[in-house]
N, C-alpha and C positions, 0 to 999 in steps of 0.2 A: 067165486069159481076161479081156479087158477087159469092163467093165460096159456095159450098154445101158440106155436109159430104161425099156424094158419090164421088164428084169430088176430094176431098182431099184424100180419100182412094185409088183413082185410080192413084195418082201421083207416078211416078217412078224416082229413082235417076239417075243422069247423071254424066258425067265425071267431071263436074264443078258444084259448087252451083248455083242454080237459084231461082228466086222469082216468086210467084204467088199472084197477088193482090186480095184483097177483096174489102173493101170500106173505105173511110175516113182515108187513110194512113195505114190501117192494111194490112199486107201481110204475106205470109208463105214462109219461106226460106227452100228449100229442099237441103240437103247436099249429097255428093257422097256416104256417108255410109247409106243413107236412112232416116236420121233424118229430122224431119219437125218442124221448129222453128218459133214461132209467133213473129213478130216484128211490131213495130209502128213507122212510120216516121212522124215527126212533126217539126214545126218551133216555136221557142220561140218568145216572144214579140220583142226581139232585132233582129229577123230575122235569127237567127242561126238555121241551120238544125241539128236535133238530132234524134237518134234512141233509142227505148226502148224495151228491151226484155220482153215478156209476158209469156214465158214458152214454153213447147214443146207439140206437138200433139202426142198421144191422151190424155195425162195427162190433158192438157187444151183443152177443146172442142171448137168448133167454137163459140158456144153461150157464153162460158166463156171468150173467147178472145175478142169478141165484147163488152161484158160488161166491161172488163178491158180497152178497147180502149175508150169507152164512158166516163168512170170515169176519164181517163187521159185527155180527151178533156175538161171535166168540170173543172179540175184543171187548165188547160191552160187558160180557159176563166176567171178564177178567179185570174190569174196572177202567178200561181205556176207552176214551171217546174216539170213535173212528173218524169223525170229521176233523177233530183236532190233530189226530195222527196224520191224516192226509195232508193237512196244512203244513205240519212240521216236515213231513217227507218231501213235500214240494220245495220247501225252503232249503232243506239239506241238499236236494238235487241241484238247486240253483247255485249253492255255495260250491258243491263239488264240480260243477261245470266251470265255474270261475277259477277253480284250483286244479283243473285238469292239466295233464302234462303239456298239452299243446298250448293252453292259455298261459301257463307259467313260462314255457319256453319262449313264447312270443314276447312276454314281458321282459324276460332276460335279454333277448335280442334287441328290444327297444332300448334297454339300458346300454347295450353295446354301442348302439348308434349315438346315444348321448355322450358316451365316453370317447367318441371319435375313432372307433376301430375302422380299419380299411374296408371298403365296400366288398372287396373279394372275400374277406373274412366273414362279413355279414351274410353274403350269399351262400357261403359254405355252411354256415350254421343253420340257415333257413333250409338248406338241402337236407341236413341231418334230421330236422323236424319232420320233413316229408317222408324220410326213410322209415320212421317209426310211428307215423301218424295212425296207421291202421291198427297196430298192435298196442300202442301205449297212449295215443293222442287223447282218447276220451276218458282215460283212467285218472281218478283223483291222485295227486302226488302222495297223499297220505296213505294210500292203499297199495301202491306199487311195490311188489316184493322183488328181491334180487333175481329169483328164477324167471320172472316175467321179462326182465331186461335181457337176461341170457337167451331166452326163447326168441326175443325180437331180433337179436343179431346172429343167431345160429345159422340162418340161411346164408349170410355173407361168408361165414367160416366154412360152411359146406361147399360153397363155390370157390374155395381156395383163396378168398380175399380176406386174409387175416388182418391186413392193415385197415381195411374198411370197418371190420368188426371192432377192432380196438379203438379206432378214432370215434366211432359212433358211441361206444360206451363212455369214452372220455367226455364227449359232449353232453351225454345224459348226466354224467356226474357234475358237470359245470352247472346245469340247470338245477339239479338238486341242491347244490351248495348255495345257489342263489335263493332257492326256496327256504332252506334252513335259515339263512341270514335274515330273511324277511318273515320268519316265524310262520311259514306256510306249511312246511314239512318238518317232522321231528329229526330226521337224519337222512344221510345219503346212502341208499342201498347199494350203490356201485362199489362201496368199500369192501363189501363181502364177496366181490367177484374177482379179486386178485388171484391170478393163477388159473382161473376157470377157462380162459380162452387160450388157444394155441399162440405161441409167441410169433409175432409178425417177422417175416424175413426182411432184413434191411434191403432197401432198393435204392440204388444210386441212379440219378438222372444221367442219361447217356451224354458223353462229351468227348471231343477229340482232344487228346492231351499230348500228342507227339508233334514236334515242330514240323516234320515233313508233311504229315497229314493235315496240320493246320494250314500249311501253304496250299495244299490241294483244295481245301475248303474255301480259302480266300479267292483262289483263281476261279473256282466254280461260281462263287458269288458275283465276281466280275462279269461272268458270262450269263448271268440271270436275264431271261428275256420276258419276265412278267412285268407287273406294274413298277414303274421307276421308283415310286415311294417305298415299295416293299424291298427293293434292292438297297435303298438308303437305310432302311430299318435293319437289314441284315448286316450291312457294313458298320453301322453305329453300334450294333449289338456287340461286335467284336472289339470296337475301339473303347467304349465306355463301360462295358460289362456290368450294367445295372440289371436289376431284375426285369424280366419281360414285361410285367404289368406296369412298372415305372416308365419303361421306354414308350410303350404304346399310348400311355396317358400323358405324355409330355405335352406341355402347353407353351406357346410362344412367349407368354408373359414370364416364364421361368428362365428363359435363355437370355444371357447378357453377352452379346457379341463383343463389346468393347473390353469387358473384363475377362472374356473367354471362360465363362463358368455357366453351369446349369444348376440352378438352385431348386431342389425338389422339396416341396413342403412336407412337414412331418406327417400330415394326415395321409399322405400317399405311401409312406415308408412302413416297412414291416415293424421296425423298432419305434415308430411314432416320433422320430426325431428328424429334424431337417437334415438333408444330405446335400452337400455342395460337390459338384463334379467338375474338376478342371478339364477344360476342352483343349485337345491338341489342335494343331493347325489342320490336320486331316479331318477332324471332327467338325471344326468350324466350316470347312469347305463343304462338307456333306450337308450341314444344316443350312448353309446358304442355298444349296441346290434345292433342298426341301422348301425353303422359304419362297422360292419362285413358284412352287406348286400349291402350297397351303398357307402361305404367310398372311393371307387376309382373313384367316379363320382363327379359331381358338386352339385347336389341337395341331401339333406338329404332324401327327399321323392319324388323321381322321378316318372314320369308317368310309368305305366306298359307297355305302347306302345313304348315309347322312353325315354332314359335317358336325352335327350336334353331339355325336358320340365318337369315342376313340376307336382306333383300329381293333379288329377282332383279336382275341387272345390266340386264335388258331392261325393267324396270318403267317407269322414267321416260321412256325413249325411246318405249316403247309408248304411254304416256299422251300424249306430244307428238303422236304420229301420230293418236290418236283425236281430238285437238283440231284436227286438220287441218293440222299442220305436217309437211311432208315431211322426209326425211332430208337433202335438199339445202338446207333452210331452217334447221333447228334441231335440235340434239342435246343430250343431257344434259351433255356436255362443253362445249357452246356457252355455257352460263351463265358459265363462266370467261372466255371471250373477250369476252362482252358486258360483264362487269364491268370487265375490264382496259381495254377500248377506251374506255368511257364515263368511267371514273375518270381515265384519262390525259388524255382530251380536256377534262375539267373544268378542268385546270390548277391544281387546289387542293391536290393531294397529291403528295408527292415520289415519283419513280419507285421509289426503294428501298422505301418503305412499301408501295406497290402490289405490288412483287415479293415482299415478305415475306408480305403477305396472301395471295398466290397460292401461297406455299410453293415458289417456284422456287429451285432449287439454284444458288448462286453458284459459278461455275467457279473463282474465286479462293478457295482454302481459307482463307487468312488473313483475307481480307475477309469471307467467309461467317461465320467465327467471331466477328468483330468486330460484324457487323450482326445476328447472331441475336437479341440482346436489345434491339436498337435499334428506334426508331420505334413502340414499343408505344403510347404516349399518342396519337400521330398515328393509329395503326391503330384505336384505340377510337373516336376522333372520326370517322374515316372510315367505320367500320362503321355508325354511327348516321346519318351524312349520307347514305350510300348507301341505307339502308332508307327514309329520309324521301324521298329523291329518287325511288325506285321508286314510292312512293305518288303523287308528282306525275305521273309518267309514266302510272300506272294510271288516274288520273282523266281523262286525255285532254283536259284543258283546253288553253288556249293555252300551249304549252310554252316556258318561258323558256330561252334558251340557257344551258347548264349553266355556262359560264364566268362568267355574271353572277350566279350564286347565291352566297350566303354560307354558310360551314360552320356547322353547328349541332349 
């Protein structure tokens, strides 16, 4: 007699497991603990008797169990063993999970770490994974189509954040190229998306580029009333014009007071090459001040919360805001643009020396290798001239056109 929902709910556990039949090989196995498990007994074409688990009641209702039974019988009629198909499907699902976009992206980022990419780059790429986790994360890379990637980034475009949309697609393409190289995916679907997104508008980081306004900025920094270490970071930002992340992660072991240099390891640099910064007398004096505050620790600019971590990436920008400079006027990164502009406008220093001071990567690998050790003497002289020139701008007196000054 076929089972009913009422009859199933009335079943009680016994000392030993027992079966209650439904129809066409479907039955319910009741366990001593009270579990009720759906099973299907069937024979293959070779005559072998087999059993297939269909789930537990009430998660799988009587109606659902019968539908699964009927589907399995149709497979049998077509010559397919439903138990074997279930095993293969489970294996395929396991492979798909291992080759999901999230899994492959994490493997790619793990390789990035082994390759020594900067921690900031790693963090950015992990952020991109989170951005598309909901839409693409669970999908096998072999099945992701171009339109799915487009749909994943359309919300950024709709929010007028074209740059975010483009950079996300760029990262997805990097993951797919890694997958192709490792024979996980057949191709990179982002290749078919060229021209599909609105072109991002170029956005320049805000910077003060005029001598008079640079002087106003320097005088404002002199009057900064916050943490002394933050004021030192602001002043050094102007003097050495390294990238903000390089400054805040500076370590005392990298500073050579006798040689007047700061040797930044390659793993901290954007171009992954060691960068040596000549230190002016003014920079040395500021670092001596900082040494009195943090010299017994690892970082020149430690976090105010723990000396085990460097200063927050928002500290210098936050200080600029407190000084009254908006994000459209000046940023921590803007000190680099300020130095680049005013040094080039001075006409005193070769463009190559300025580029080396800014640690810009030369696209020509041979030229880059040749110039890496060049211009050192000029850079040392330029560093001191720049520090002295900032003092002139700071005083706010009649500013002599910088092209008329002599190097010193």
